[in-house]
N, C-alpha and C positions, 0 to 999 in steps of 0.2 A: 635224716628225715628232712624233707624239703618243706618249706612254707608254701601253702596252697591257698590261693584266693578261689573260693568255691562258687563264685557267681559273678559273671560279667557278660557283656554283650559287645558285638560289633555290628555296624550297619552303614549302608549308603542310602541316604534319604531319597535319592532320585530313582532308585530301583525297587523300593519296597514301600507299600502303604503302611502307615503306622496309625491305626484308628484311635489308639490310646493317647496320642499326642494332641494337646489342646493349646490354645494361644498362650497360656502361661508357661508353656514348655519350650519357649523359643531358644533357650540355651542348648537344647538338644536337636535343633533343626540344622544339623550339619553331619558330615560323615565322621564316624568314629572307627578307626581302623587299627590293625596291629601295630603299625609304626607309631601311632599316638599313645598306645598303652605301654609299649615296651619300656620306655624310660621311666614311667611311673612305677612299674613293677620293680625295676632295678633299684630305684631310690627307696622303695618300701621294703626291700629285701624279700620280695615274693618271687619264688622260683618257678612255680607251676600254677595253672589256672584251670577252671572249669568254665567252658563257654556255653551259654544258655540261649535258647531261642527267644526272640522278642516279638515275632509276628506269626500268625497262623496261616501258613501257606506252604505248598510243596517247594517252591523256589527257595524258601528259607533254608531248607536242608541242603540244597546244592551249595548255597553260600557258606553254611556252617562247615560243610566238608572241606571246602577250599581253605577257610580260615584255620581249620584243624591242623593244617600242615605246618602252622607256626610252631616252633620248638617249645614254647612255653605252654601251649595248650595241651593239657594231659587228657582231657575228656570233653565230650560234647553231650549236652542235654538237648536233644533235637525235638522238632515238632511232630506230633502225631494227632490225628483227629480222633481222639479217644471216644467221642460219642458215637462214632461209626466204626465198630471193630473191624469190619472187612477192609475198609479203606485204611485203617490204622496199620493192619498187618501188611498191606501192600506198601505203605510208606516205609515201614521199618525194613522190609525185605529189600527195598531199593536204595536204602541209605548208602551213598557213595563214599564210604570212609571206614577207617579201622578204629576210630576213637569214640564210637557211640557208647555212652555209659548210662543214659537215662532219657526220659521223654517228658514233655510238658505240653499243655495247651492252655491258653489264657482263659480263666473262668470268671474273673471279676467277682461280682457278688451273685452270680447266677445260682439257682438251686442245683444241687448235685444229686438229685434222686436217682439219676441214671447210673451212678457208680455201682449200685448193688443189683442192677438188672443181671439176669443170668449170662447174657452175652458179654456184658462188661466184666463180670467176674472171670469169665474164661479168658478174656483179653489180658487182664491183670495177672492171672496165673501164668500166662505165656510170657509176659514181660519178666516175671520173676524167674521163669525157667531159662530165659535168655540172659539173666544176670543184669537186667536193666532196672533202674529205679524210676519212681514217679515223683516229679516235683509239683508242688501245689501251694497255694496260699489261701487256706480257708479262713474267712474273716467273719462269717456269721455263725450263729449257733446251729442253724440247719446244716450249713456246709460242714461244720466240725462234726456233727453227729454222723453225717454220711461218710466222712473220711474215717472216723473211728469204726463205723460198721464195716467199711472195706478192709481196714487194718485187721480187724478180727476175723473176717471171712477169708482173707488171703494173708496169713501170717508170714508166709515166705516172701512177700513183696516188701521191699524197702521203700517207704514213703518219706520224702524229704520236704518239710515245710519251709518255704522261703520267707525271709524278711521278718523273723520273729512272730510270724502269724499275724502281722499287721496290728501292733499295739496302738492304742489311741494317744500317741505321743503329743499331738498338737494340743489336746485338752487335758493332758496328764491324767486321763481316766484309767480305770482299772478293770471293772467288770463290764461285759462278760468275758473280755479277753483273758483275764487271769484264769477263770474256770475252764475256758476252752483249752488253754495250755495244759492244765492239769489232766483234762480228758484225753488229749492227744498223747501226752507223755506216758500215760498209763499203758500204752501199747509199745512193747519193746522194739517193734519194727518201724517206729516213727522216729525220725531225727529232725533237727531244726538248724537253720542258718542264722547266725548272728549278723544281721544286715538290716538295712532300712530300704523299704520299697518306694515305688513311685507315688502312691497315694499319700503315704505319710509325709514324704518329702514335699509334695505339692501343698499340703495343708499346714505345714509348719513354716513359720516366717523365717526362721533362722536354724542353722545347725548348732545345737547346744548339747554337748556330750552328756552333761549332767542330767538332762531330761530323759536320757536312755537308761540311766543307772538302775532303777528298780526293775525295769523290764528285763534287762540282761540278768540281773540277780535272780529273778523269778524263773527264767528258763534254765539257768544253771542249777538251781535248786531241784527242779523237777526232771530235767533231761540228763543232767550230769555231763561231764566233759566228753565221754565216749560217744555221745549222740548229738554233739554240737560241732559246728564248723564255722570258721570266720569267712565272711564274704563281703567284698567291697561294693558290689553292684555298680561298677563303672559301665557306662558313663552317666547313668541315671543320677547317681549321687552328686554329680556336678551341678544339679539344680540348686544345691544349698551350700556346697563346700568343695574343696579340692579332694582328689583321691587320697593324697598323702595325709590330710587331716582326718578324713573319715577312717582310713585304715589304722592310723595311730590311735584314734579315740576308741574305736571298736576293740582293738587289741588290748588297750589298757583297761577298758571296762571288763573284758573277758578275763584278763589275768588277775584283776582285782578280786573277782569272785571265784577264781580257780587258783588257789594258793599253791598247789602242788606243781612242781616243775614238770613232772612226768605227765600229769593231766593236761597241762597247758599244751604239750606237744600234740595231744589229741585235737584240741580246738584249732590249733595252728596248721594242722595238715593231716594227722593220722586218721581222723574220722573221715574226712573227704577221701583220702586214699583208700581206706577200707570199704566204705559204703559204695563209692563210685567205681571201685575196683580199678584204680588208676595205675597200679604197678608202682615201681620204686625208682624209676629212672628219671632224673632231672636233666634239663638241657645243659650242655656244656657252655 
C-alpha cells in the first residue's frame, strides 16, 4: 500500500489568474511545478498524489492533464462549472486525460442553495455514475446544510470535504465548526481530508501542530479512519511552514488519534485510493 498525499497543486503564475491570492500571499507568487515537489515527496516518503484544481477556468484542465503525466500523480480533481450543468458536462467530456477522479469549483463562503436544484441533482448523479467525486470546503452553517442535503439526495455520490472543513484554528474556536463536522459525518458518503487550507493558514501567525490537535481528534472520532485521508496542500502550506514539517505534523497527529496500525493505513493512503479509485500501481 503506497502513501498518498491526497491534495496538492501546481501552477505557473504568469499563465493563470489567481483571484484568491492577496498581498499577504507573496510567498506563493512564483511557479510551483512537478520538479519542485518531487524531492519533497521523496523525502517525506510519499509515493503518489492527488492533483487538485486551483482556479476556475477551462485552461486549468488542460494544464492539469499535462501535469497528470507525472508518474507520482495518481489522480486529478479537475475544474467543472457545477453551477451550470450543461457547461459542466461539456468540460468533463472534453477533459484530455485518463486520470480524472473528481471535480471541484471554488465556493469560498458563497451560499450553496443551487446544490439541490433539480438540474444540479441530475449533474451530481451523473458524476457518481462516472465514478467521480466532488471536493468542497463548506465553512458556514448554510453551506453545511446544503452539502448534507445533497449527500442525502444523492447517496451514491462521494463528497470529499477538504482541509478539515475549515476549523477556526487561529482563534482556537470550536462551534459551529464542531457541529458542522458531526452533521457531515452522519452521512456515510462524505469523507474528509486532514489538511489545512488557505484561509486558516493566512489568519494564523505561525504553524503550530498542537493547535490542530483537538480538531484532528474530533474528525477522527466522527469520520473514522476509513473516511479520512492525509493531505499536505502544497504549495499553499508554504505560507507558514515547510512541506516536510506539515506532512510530519499532520501524520503524527493522525496517528496519535488512530492507534490501530491497520486503520492508519487508511488515513495514509487506502482511503484516498478507494474513494478516488486510484488503482494500486505506484511509480517505479
